[in-house]
RODO-2510 file (C-alpha; in nm, 4 decimals, decimal comma):
residues 182
     n   res          X          Y          Z
     1     m     8,3578     9,2315     9,1634
     2     r     8,7022     9,2856     9,0345
     3     s     8,6298     9,6459     8,9425
     4     h     8,4937     9,7071     9,2869
     5     l     8,8102     9,5673     9,4518
     6     r     9,0213     9,7820     9,2083
     7     a     8,8134    10,0903     9,2967
     8     s     8,8317    10,0059     9,6817
     9     s     9,2122     9,9538     9,6570
    10     r     9,2433    10,2926     9,4652
    11     a     9,0370    10,4702     9,7151
    12     s     9,2370    10,3209    10,0052
    13     a     9,5664    10,4164     9,8363
    14     l     9,4270    10,7748     9,7812
    15     v     9,3216    10,8127    10,1541
    16     a     9,6628    10,6757    10,2616
    17     m     9,8483    10,9212    10,0240
    18     t     9,6397    11,2136    10,1366
    19     t     9,7007    11,1309    10,4990
    20     l    10,0665    11,0883    10,4397
    21     v    10,0957    11,4176    10,2447
    22     v     9,9096    11,6034    10,5179
    23     a    10,1192    11,4550    10,7952
    24     s    10,4469    11,5028    10,6074
    25     a    10,3696    11,8575    10,4937
    26     v    10,3238    11,9793    10,8477
    27     a    10,6766    11,8750    10,9414
    28     v    10,9251    12,1669    10,9368
    29     p    11,2554    12,1125    10,7552
    30     a    11,5704    12,1627    10,9621
    31     s    11,6659    12,4570    10,7517
    32     a    11,3454    12,6513    10,8106
    33     t    11,3791    12,9953    10,9583
    34     a    11,2005    13,1113    11,2779
    35     a    10,9437    13,2913    11,0573
    36     d    10,8833    12,9704    10,8677
    37     e    10,8396    12,7785    11,1927
    38     g    10,5813    13,0296    11,3198
    39     a    10,3861    13,0173    10,9993
    40     r    10,3800    12,6298    11,0201
    41     a    10,2949    12,6369    11,3876
    42     t     9,9801    12,8353    11,3141
    43     t     9,8703    12,5440    11,0883
    44     a     9,8394    12,3043    11,3783
    45     g     9,5270    12,0933    11,3815
    46     g     9,5841    11,9489    11,0197
    47     a     9,6091    12,2629    10,8125
    48     v     9,9001    12,2529    10,5704
    49     w     9,7985    12,5364    10,3407
    50     a     9,7244    12,8986    10,4142
    51     w     9,4031    13,0239    10,2735
    52     p     9,4562    13,1838     9,9311
    53     v     9,2248    13,4849    10,0011
    54     a     9,1824    13,7126    10,2997
    55     a     8,9357    13,6145    10,5845
    56     p     8,6605    13,5468    10,6223
    57     h     8,6622    13,2216    10,4153
    58     p     8,3007    13,1102    10,3779
    59     v     8,2721    12,7955    10,1568
    60     v     7,9676    12,8776     9,9493
    61     r     7,9772    12,5571     9,7430
    62     p     8,1447    12,2421     9,8898
    63     f     8,3546    11,9782     9,7136
    64     v     8,1432    11,6987     9,5693
    65     g     8,3684    11,4154     9,4382
    66     p     8,2264    11,2299     9,1446
    67     p     8,1636    10,8545     9,1732
    68     n     8,3734    10,8037     8,8499
    69     l     8,6405    11,0146     8,6850
    70     w     8,3986    11,1036     8,4082
    71     s     8,0952    11,1761     8,6146
    72     p     7,9723    11,5198     8,7124
    73     g     8,0856    11,6677     9,0399
    74     h     8,2162    11,9806     9,1929
    75     r     8,5943    11,9154     9,2016
    76     g     8,6872    12,1873     9,4425
    77     i     8,5318    12,4372     9,6788
    78     d     8,4083    12,7983     9,6083
    79     v     8,5198    13,0418     9,8642
    80     g     8,3254    13,3669     9,8899
    81     t     8,5483    13,6715     9,8798
    82     t     8,5473    14,0280     9,7553
    83     p     8,5590    14,1273     9,3878
    84     g     8,9212    14,1810     9,2683
    85     a     9,0551    13,9993     9,5676
    86     v     9,4299    13,9271     9,5739
    87     v     9,5032    13,5546     9,5466
    88     l     9,7936    13,4155     9,7461
    89     a     9,9906    13,0913     9,6998
    90     p     9,8679    12,8510     9,9649
    91     d    10,2142    12,6908    10,0092
    92     d    10,5501    12,6870     9,8358
    93     g    10,5544    12,5473     9,4896
    94     v    10,6142    12,5924     9,1190
    95     v    10,3600    12,7452     8,8714
    96     h    10,2261    12,4482     8,6750
    97     f     9,9885    12,6490     8,4486
    98     a     9,8825    13,0103     8,4112
    99     g     9,6471    13,0816     8,1126
   100     v     9,2962    13,0618     7,9854
   101     v     9,0980    12,7269     7,9779
   102     v     8,7918    12,7678     7,7521
   103     d     8,6852    13,1108     7,8597
   104     r     8,8386    13,1402     8,2115
   105     p     9,1693    13,2476     8,3468
   106     v     9,3127    12,9505     8,5423
   107     l     9,6175    12,9140     8,7634
   108     s     9,7671    12,5910     8,9014
   109     i    10,0591    12,5360     9,1404
   110     a    10,2547    12,2078     9,1858
   111     h    10,3483    12,1433     9,5373
   112     a    10,5624    11,8851     9,7085
   113     g    10,4313    11,5262     9,7310
   114     g    10,2469    11,5177     9,3975
   115     v     9,9979    11,7946     9,5216
   116     l     9,8459    12,0406     9,2725
   117     s     9,6403    12,3390     9,3710
   118     s     9,4205    12,5147     9,1074
   119     f     9,2373    12,8570     9,1230
   120     e     8,9740    13,0195     8,8877
   121     p     8,8938    13,2715     8,7616
   122     v     9,2324    13,4266     8,8422
   123     t     9,4415    13,6436     8,6320
   124     a     9,7855    13,5327     8,7108
   125     d    10,0787    13,7664     8,8164
   126     v    10,3071    13,4685     8,7774
   127     a    10,4060    13,2463     8,4766
   128     k    10,4568    12,8725     8,4181
   129     g    10,7835    12,7608     8,5896
   130     d    10,7983    13,0532     8,8445
   131     v    10,8805    12,9380     9,2027
   132     v    10,6351    13,0812     9,4426
   133     t    10,6291    13,0889     9,8275
   134     r    10,3490    13,0438    10,0734
   135     g    10,1613    13,3708    10,1078
   136     q    10,3054    13,5226     9,7866
   137     t    10,0640    13,7103     9,5626
   138     v     9,9997    13,5052     9,2601
   139     g     9,7083    13,6810     9,0949
   140     v     9,3814    13,8678     9,1167
   141     l     9,0267    13,7201     9,1332
   142     d     8,8214    13,7938     8,8234
   143     p     8,4458    13,8101     8,8354
   144     g     8,2267    13,5350     8,6923
   145     h     8,2486    13,2101     8,8813
   146     c     7,9713    13,2356     9,1209
   147     a     7,6441    13,3851     8,9815
   148     d     7,5292    13,5894     9,2896
   149     l     7,8529    13,6868     9,4541
   150     s     8,2343    13,7019     9,4065
   151     c     8,4035    13,3667     9,4737
   152     l     8,7304    13,1879     9,4196
   153     h     8,7145    12,8168     9,2979
   154     l     8,9957    12,6371     9,4725
   155     g     9,0765    12,2787     9,3620
   156     a     9,3305    12,0216     9,4860
   157     r     9,4681    11,7015     9,3351
   158     v     9,7040    11,4413     9,4780
   159     d     9,8796    11,2440     9,2144
   160     g     9,6007    11,3443     8,9585
   161     e     9,3106    11,2463     9,1873
   162     y     9,0834    11,5275     9,3051
   163     v     9,0429    11,5637     9,6876
   164     s     8,8692    11,8327     9,8908
   165     p     9,1013    12,1270     9,9409
   166     l     8,9645    12,1393    10,3016
   167     v     9,2025    11,8491    10,3769
   168     f     9,4913    12,0806    10,3262
   169     l     9,3237    12,3850    10,4816
   170     g     9,2349    12,2084    10,8177
   171     g     8,8628    12,1893    10,7488
   172     v     8,8433    11,8096    10,7202
   173     e     8,9972    11,5555    10,9478
   174     p     9,2070    11,3110    10,7453
   175     s     9,0418    10,9623    10,6919
   176     v     9,1564    10,6788    10,9087
   177     l     9,0996    10,3256    10,7913
   178     l     8,9732    10,1013    11,0637
   179     p     8,9734     9,7244    11,0694
   180     t     8,6457     9,5603    10,9596
   181     r     8,7062     9,2351    11,1528
   182     g     8,7702     9,1843    11,5303
***
């Protein structure tokens, strides 16, 4: 019972954090330029990030969150695209990692609010510590993630917890906790 309450509290905190991040990231800082305001305005409807590859953006494999941190799951989405596609930063941030993990080139970007985006297989044009801006080219898609077609694996974490990247791309409405008692 105690672990269920802990897991329930943790899930509630993650939902609240994700909702807060999404809501706060849509706000435009006072110092934003007119171009920045236009880019942010196009993200109305919940989208915070720009898509990291050119349209169309078919999600060929959805996010499947594991029931436990150690359980199997698909901790991101696979976005169908063209071979050798240019990969763009979905939002402003700092390159957290650019290198090879096991046998694949991986790139991750730290964004405001404890949000981390990750991309694979991507040969990075940037290095750890580089500041990147929304829409900036950060790498090129390598072949090999999806067996039958070319695709980009896009992941998202909030304070270390995996969430569906569609929350930031406007494809998923943020969760709202409702009262269980009248």
